[in-house]
C-alpha positions in Angstrom: -4.7 15.7 30.1 -5.2 16.3 26.8 -1.4 16.8 26.5 -0.4 13.8 28.1 -2.7 11.5 25.7 -1.1 13.3 22.9 2.4 12.8 23.8 1.6 9.2 24.4 0.3 8.8 20.4 3.0 10.2 19.1 5.1 7.8 21.0 3.5 4.6 20.0 4.6 2.2 17.9 2.0 2.8 15.5 2.9 6.5 14.7 6.4 5.6 14.5 6.1 2.9 12.2 4.1 5.2 10.2 6.5 7.9 10.1 9.0 5.5 9.2 7.0 4.7 6.5 6.3 7.9 5.0 10.2 8.9 4.9 11.0 5.6 3.3 8.6 6.4 0.4 9.9 10.2 0.0 13.6 8.4 -0.2 12.4 6.3 -2.9 11.1 9.3 -4.5 7.5 8.5 -4.2 4.5 10.3 -3.5 2.2 9.4 -0.7 -1.2 7.1 -1.4 -3.0 9.8 0.3 -2.0 12.5 -2.1 -2.8 10.3 -5.1 -5.8 11.6 -7.2 -8.0 9.0 -9.2 -6.8 8.2 -12.5 -3.3 9.0 -11.8 -0.7 7.4 -13.2 1.7 6.8 -10.0 4.7 5.5 -8.3 4.3 4.2 -4.7 6.1 2.5 -2.1 5.0 1.0 1.2 4.9 -2.4 3.1 2.5 -5.1 2.3 -0.1 -5.6 5.2 -1.9 -8.5 3.7 -2.3 -10.7 0.5 -5.3 -12.7 -0.3 -7.0 -14.9 -3.0 -10.3 -13.9 -4.0 -12.2 -13.7 -7.2 -12.9 -10.4 -9.1 -15.9 -10.5 -11.3 -15.4 -14.0 -11.9 -11.9 -13.9 -12.5 -9.4 -15.4 -10.2 -7.2 -12.5 -8.3 -4.2 -12.1 -6.1 -4.9 -8.8 -3.7 -2.3 -7.5 -1.7 -2.9 -4.1 0.7 -0.2 -1.9 0.5 0.3 0.6 3.1 2.8 3.7 3.3 2.2 5.6 6.3 -0.4 7.7 5.0 -3.3 5.3 3.6 -3.5 1.9 1.7 -4.2 1.0 -1.7 -5.2 -2.7 -2.8 -2.9 -4.3 -5.5 -4.9 -6.6 -7.6 -3.4 -8.9 -10.1 -6.2 -10.7 -12.4 -5.8 -14.3 -13.3 -2.8 -15.0 -10.7 -2.7 -17.2 -7.8 0.6 -16.7 -6.5 3.5 -14.4 -7.1 6.7 -15.2 -6.0 7.9 -12.6 -3.3 4.7 -11.1 -2.7 3.9 -11.8 1.0 2.9 -9.6 3.9 5.4 -7.9 5.5 7.6 -7.3 2.4 8.5 -4.1 1.1 7.8 -2.7 -2.4 7.5 -0.1 -5.0 4.3 -0.5 -7.3 3.6 1.6 -10.5 0.3 2.1 -12.1 -2.8 3.9 -12.6 -4.8 4.4 -9.3 -8.7 3.9 -8.9 -11.6 3.3 -6.6 -13.6 0.1 -6.6 -16.3 0.4 -3.7 -14.9 3.0 -2.0 -11.4 1.4 -1.5 -8.1 2.8 -3.2 -7.0 -0.1 -6.1 -4.4 -0.5 -9.0 -4.7 -3.4 -11.1 -2.2 -5.6 -12.9 0.6 -3.2 -11.1 4.4 -3.6 -12.4 6.2 -3.8 -9.2 9.9 -3.8 -7.4 10.5 -5.9 -4.5 12.7 -4.2 -1.9 15.6 -6.3 0.0 
C-alpha cells in the first residue's frame, strides 16, 4: 500500500505543479526560496498565489504571496494600494533582501519583472 500511495502522490497535480515551478525558477537563473538564508539579497521566480491589501505597522501595504514550488515568500510593497500587473496567477521574478516577520519569509518593496 505504501508504494501505491507514493506513486499516486507523485502523479498528483500539486506535485507536478511544484516540479514545474522549480524547473521554471532554474531556467530563469534563480535559486529556490527554501535555499535562501535570512538577510540575503536574492532573485526569486515563481507564481503569485494571492494578492491582498492590509495595513503593516499602520501603513497601507500591498502583499502578494510568491510560490516557487519549494516554499513561499510574502512580497510587501509599503504605501501601495494597487500595482498594475500584480494579480494572483501571474508569474514574476522578484529581487530584494529576504527576511522573516512573525515566522513568515518576506521581502519589502521588491523590484520585480512580470513574465509574459
